[in-house]
C-alpha positions as CSV (number, residue, x, y, z in Angstrom):
1,M,-13.4,-26.6,-54.3
2,Q,-15.2,-29.4,-52.4
3,P,-17.7,-31.5,-54.3
4,R,-21.5,-31.1,-53.4
5,T,-22.1,-34.7,-52.5
6,Y,-26.0,-36.2,-52.3
7,L,-25.6,-39.4,-50.4
8,K,-23.5,-41.0,-47.5
9,I,-22.7,-44.4,-46.4
10,G,-25.8,-45.9,-44.7
11,D,-28.4,-43.8,-46.6
12,K,-31.8,-45.8,-47.6
13,V,-32.9,-44.9,-51.3
14,R,-35.1,-46.0,-54.0
15,H,-35.4,-45.3,-57.7
16,L,-38.0,-43.3,-59.2
17,H,-38.1,-45.2,-62.5
18,Y,-37.0,-48.7,-61.5
19,S,-39.1,-49.8,-58.6
20,L,-38.4,-53.5,-59.0
21,W,-35.0,-53.1,-57.7
22,G,-36.6,-52.3,-54.1
23,V,-35.0,-50.3,-51.6
24,G,-31.2,-49.8,-51.7
25,E,-28.5,-48.8,-49.1
26,V,-25.4,-46.9,-49.9
27,I,-22.4,-49.0,-48.8
28,E,-19.4,-47.2,-50.6
29,E,-18.7,-43.7,-51.0
30,R,-15.6,-42.6,-53.1
31,N,-14.1,-39.1,-53.8
32,S,-11.6,-38.0,-56.1
33,T,-8.6,-36.0,-54.5
34,L,-8.0,-34.5,-57.9
35,P,-9.7,-30.9,-58.8
36,G,-13.1,-31.6,-61.1
37,G,-12.5,-35.4,-60.2
38,I,-15.6,-37.8,-59.9
39,C,-17.2,-38.4,-56.7
40,L,-19.2,-42.1,-56.7
41,V,-21.5,-44.2,-54.6
42,R,-22.4,-47.8,-54.6
43,I,-25.3,-48.9,-53.5
44,I,-27.1,-52.5,-53.0
45,F,-30.7,-52.7,-54.0
46,E,-33.2,-55.7,-52.6
47,D,-32.8,-57.1,-55.7
48,G,-29.1,-58.3,-55.1
49,V,-27.4,-56.1,-57.7
50,E,-24.7,-53.4,-56.5
51,R,-25.0,-50.4,-58.8
52,S,-22.7,-47.3,-58.9
53,F,-23.8,-43.8,-59.4
54,I,-22.3,-40.2,-59.4
55,N,-22.8,-38.7,-56.4
56,N,-22.1,-34.9,-57.0
57,F,-24.9,-32.1,-57.5
58,D,-22.6,-30.3,-59.9
59,H,-22.4,-33.0,-62.4
60,E,-25.2,-33.5,-65.0
61,M,-25.7,-37.3,-64.3
62,C,-25.6,-36.8,-60.3
63,C,-27.7,-39.8,-59.1
64,Y,-30.4,-37.3,-57.6
65,Y,-31.0,-36.2,-61.3
66,T,-31.6,-39.6,-62.8
67,G,-33.9,-41.0,-60.2
68,I,-32.5,-41.8,-57.0
69,R,-34.0,-40.5,-53.9
70,L,-33.8,-41.0,-50.0
71,I,-36.6,-42.8,-48.5
72,E,-37.0,-39.7,-46.1
73,E,-37.6,-37.8,-48.9
74,F,-40.5,-39.7,-50.2
75,S,-43.5,-37.9,-52.1
76,L,-46.5,-39.5,-53.0
77,W,-46.6,-37.0,-56.0
78,E,-43.4,-38.3,-57.3
79,T,-43.8,-41.1,-59.3
């Protein structure tokens, strides 16, 4: 079964709870070939720090559930 990933290389993102990080860009995507393995993305933010997040919608700690949003999906009502 293939993981249901959220982000891909080059996507521009922001974090709902850490606006001081600024805009981020996905610079690396890693997917495990083992069944049940983990999928990760590495994002570099405007503050200069690279951060790694889980990138699988089926995982309870997926970066989407923890607050990472694509810039294109920005909503004024989501703060």
